[in-house]
GUNUKOL-753019 format. One record per residue (C-alpha): x, y, z; residue in three letters; residue number from 1. Coordinates in Angstrom, 1 decimal, decimal comma. Example, Ala and Ser with C-alpha at 12.3 -4.5 7.8 and 13.67 -1.06 7.14 Angstrom:
BEGIN
+--------+--------+--------+-----+-----+
!     c1 !     c2 !     c3 !   r !   k !
+--------+--------+--------+-----+-----+
!   12,3 !   -4,5 !    7,8 ! ala !   1 !
!   13,7 !   -1,1 !    7,1 ! ser !   2 !
+--------+--------+--------+-----+-----+
//
This chain:
BEGIN
+--------+--------+--------+-----+-----+
!     c1 !     c2 !     c3 !   r !   k !
+--------+--------+--------+-----+-----+
!  -51,7 !   33,1 !  -39,8 ! met !   1 !
!  -53,6 !   35,9 !  -37,9 ! lys !   2 !
!  -51,9 !   39,1 !  -37,0 ! lys !   3 !
!  -52,5 !   40,1 !  -33,6 ! val !   4 !
!  -51,5 !   43,9 !  -31,8 ! ala !   5 !
!  -51,6 !   44,2 !  -28,4 ! ile !   6 !
!  -51,3 !   48,0 !  -27,5 ! ile !   7 !
!  -50,0 !   49,3 !  -24,7 ! ile !   8 !
!  -50,9 !   53,3 !  -23,8 ! arg !   9 !
!  -50,5 !   52,8 !  -20,1 ! ala !  10 !
!  -48,5 !   53,7 !  -17,9 ! leu !  11 !
!  -46,7 !   51,1 !  -16,3 ! pro !  12 !
!  -46,9 !   52,9 !  -12,7 ! phe !  13 !
!  -49,1 !   51,7 !   -9,1 ! asn !  14 !
!  -50,6 !   49,3 !  -12,2 ! thr !  15 !
!  -50,6 !   46,0 !  -13,1 ! ile !  16 !
!  -52,2 !   46,6 !  -16,3 ! arg !  17 !
!  -49,0 !   46,9 !  -18,1 ! asn !  18 !
!  -47,9 !   43,5 !  -17,1 ! ser !  19 !
!  -51,5 !   41,8 !  -17,4 ! glu !  20 !
!  -51,1 !   43,3 !  -21,0 ! ala !  21 !
!  -47,7 !   41,4 !  -22,1 ! leu !  22 !
!  -49,1 !   38,4 !  -20,2 ! arg !  23 !
!  -51,8 !   38,2 !  -22,5 ! cys !  24 !
!  -49,4 !   38,4 !  -25,7 ! ala !  25 !
!  -47,8 !   35,7 !  -23,7 ! val !  26 !
!  -50,4 !   33,6 !  -23,7 ! gly !  27 !
!  -51,3 !   34,2 !  -27,4 ! leu !  28 !
!  -48,3 !   33,0 !  -28,3 ! thr !  29 !
!  -49,3 !   29,3 !  -27,1 ! ile !  30 !
!  -51,0 !   29,4 !  -30,6 ! glu !  31 !
!  -48,6 !   28,9 !  -33,2 ! glu !  32 !
!  -50,5 !   30,7 !  -36,0 ! glu !  33 !
!  -50,9 !   33,8 !  -34,0 ! asn !  34 !
!  -47,9 !   36,8 !  -35,2 ! lys !  35 !
!  -48,2 !   39,2 !  -32,0 ! ile !  36 !
!  -46,9 !   42,4 !  -32,0 ! gln !  37 !
!  -46,8 !   44,2 !  -28,6 ! val !  38 !
!  -47,1 !   48,4 !  -29,8 ! leu !  39 !
!  -46,3 !   50,5 !  -26,8 ! phe !  40 !
!  -47,4 !   54,3 !  -28,2 ! ile !  41 !
!  -47,7 !   57,6 !  -25,9 ! gly !  42 !
!  -47,4 !   57,0 !  -22,5 ! asp !  43 !
!  -46,6 !   53,2 !  -22,7 ! gly !  44 !
!  -43,2 !   53,8 !  -23,5 ! val !  45 !
!  -42,1 !   53,4 !  -20,2 ! trp !  46 !
!  -42,7 !   49,8 !  -20,0 ! thr !  47 !
!  -40,4 !   49,7 !  -22,6 ! ala !  48 !
!  -37,3 !   51,4 !  -20,7 ! ala !  49 !
!  -36,1 !   49,5 !  -17,9 ! ser !  50 !
!  -38,0 !   50,5 !  -14,4 ! leu !  51 !
!  -37,5 !   49,5 !  -11,1 ! asp !  52 !
!  -40,8 !   47,7 !  -10,4 ! ser !  53 !
!  -40,0 !   48,2 !   -6,6 ! lys !  54 !
!  -39,6 !   52,0 !   -7,2 ! ala !  55 !
!  -42,5 !   52,6 !   -9,3 ! val !  56 !
!  -45,1 !   50,5 !   -7,7 ! ser !  57 !
!  -45,7 !   47,3 !  -10,4 ! ser !  58 !
!  -44,1 !   44,0 !  -11,5 ! arg !  59 !
!  -41,7 !   42,5 !  -13,2 ! asp !  60 !
!  -41,8 !   43,2 !  -17,0 ! leu !  61 !
!  -38,3 !   41,7 !  -17,6 ! gly !  62 !
!  -40,0 !   37,9 !  -17,8 ! lys !  63 !
!  -42,4 !   38,6 !  -19,7 ! his !  64 !
!  -40,5 !   40,6 !  -22,5 ! val !  65 !
!  -38,0 !   37,8 !  -23,0 ! glu !  66 !
!  -40,4 !   34,9 !  -23,2 ! thr !  67 !
!  -41,6 !   37,0 !  -26,0 ! leu !  68 !
!  -38,7 !   37,6 !  -27,7 ! glu !  69 !
!  -38,2 !   33,5 !  -27,2 ! met !  70 !
!  -41,7 !   33,1 !  -28,8 ! met !  71 !
!  -40,3 !   35,5 !  -31,9 ! glu !  72 !
!  -43,2 !   38,0 !  -30,8 ! ala !  73 !
!  -42,3 !   41,6 !  -31,5 ! glu !  74 !
!  -42,0 !   44,4 !  -29,1 ! leu !  75 !
!  -41,8 !   47,6 !  -31,0 ! ile !  76 !
!  -41,8 !   51,1 !  -29,4 ! ala !  77 !
!  -42,9 !   54,5 !  -30,7 ! glu !  78 !
!  -40,1 !   56,7 !  -31,9 ! glu !  79 !
!  -42,0 !   60,1 !  -31,2 ! glu !  80 !
!  -43,2 !   58,8 !  -28,3 ! ala !  81 !
!  -39,9 !   58,3 !  -26,6 ! leu !  82 !
!  -38,3 !   61,2 !  -28,0 ! ala !  83 !
!  -41,0 !   63,2 !  -26,6 ! ala !  84 !
!  -40,4 !   61,7 !  -23,3 ! arg !  85 !
!  -36,6 !   61,7 !  -23,5 ! gly !  86 !
!  -36,1 !   58,0 !  -22,7 ! ile !  87 !
!  -33,9 !   55,4 !  -24,7 ! lys !  88 !
!  -35,3 !   51,9 !  -25,0 ! val !  89 !
!  -32,8 !   50,3 !  -22,5 ! ser !  90 !
!  -34,2 !   46,4 !  -23,4 ! arg !  91 !
!  -32,6 !   45,1 !  -27,0 ! glu !  92 !
!  -35,7 !   43,1 !  -27,9 ! glu !  93 !
!  -38,0 !   46,3 !  -28,7 ! ile !  94 !
!  -37,1 !   47,3 !  -31,5 ! ala !  95 !
!  -38,0 !   51,6 !  -32,5 ! thr !  96 !
!  -40,6 !   53,1 !  -35,3 ! lys !  97 !
!  -41,8 !   56,2 !  -35,9 ! pro !  98 !
!  -45,8 !   56,6 !  -35,7 ! arg !  99 !
!  -46,3 !   55,5 !  -39,0 ! glu ! 100 !
!  -45,1 !   52,4 !  -39,1 ! gly ! 101 !
!  -46,9 !   51,7 !  -35,8 ! ile ! 102 !
!  -50,1 !   52,8 !  -37,6 ! asn ! 103 !
!  -49,6 !   50,5 !  -40,3 ! gln ! 104 !
!  -49,1 !   47,3 !  -37,7 ! ala ! 105 !
!  -52,3 !   48,3 !  -36,4 ! ile ! 106 !
!  -54,2 !   49,2 !  -39,8 ! arg ! 107 !
!  -52,9 !   45,3 !  -41,0 ! glu ! 108 !
!  -53,5 !   43,6 !  -37,9 ! ala ! 109 !
!  -56,7 !   41,2 !  -37,7 ! asp ! 110 !
!  -57,2 !   41,5 !  -33,5 ! val ! 111 !
!  -56,0 !   44,8 !  -31,6 ! val ! 112 !
!  -56,2 !   45,3 !  -28,2 ! met ! 113 !
!  -55,4 !   48,5 !  -26,2 ! ala ! 114 !
!  -54,1 !   48,1 !  -22,4 ! phe ! 115 !
+--------+--------+--------+-----+-----+
//
């Protein structure tokens, strides 16, 4: 089994970067041996909030999140980043962990991809 960590650290506003990161994560689930973790850190935690994609000039992320959940990928947002920005995860598919838990997941990954 290969542990793959996809790190989303950029703002989701006026870009398709975060949508493409999630799409990439979905593609990696095709290989049954991969254990996928999507980690929302820093400004990337905005992606974990329910945002109106048209209002932020981005693509809809919901279908990717739903597919990742169905494919048993882990989606985790950094608690400290959420608190610092005053936002809450509004998608039940996305768990939260403290920064140390996120760092541990990155250290244990065989492959790390950052967006």
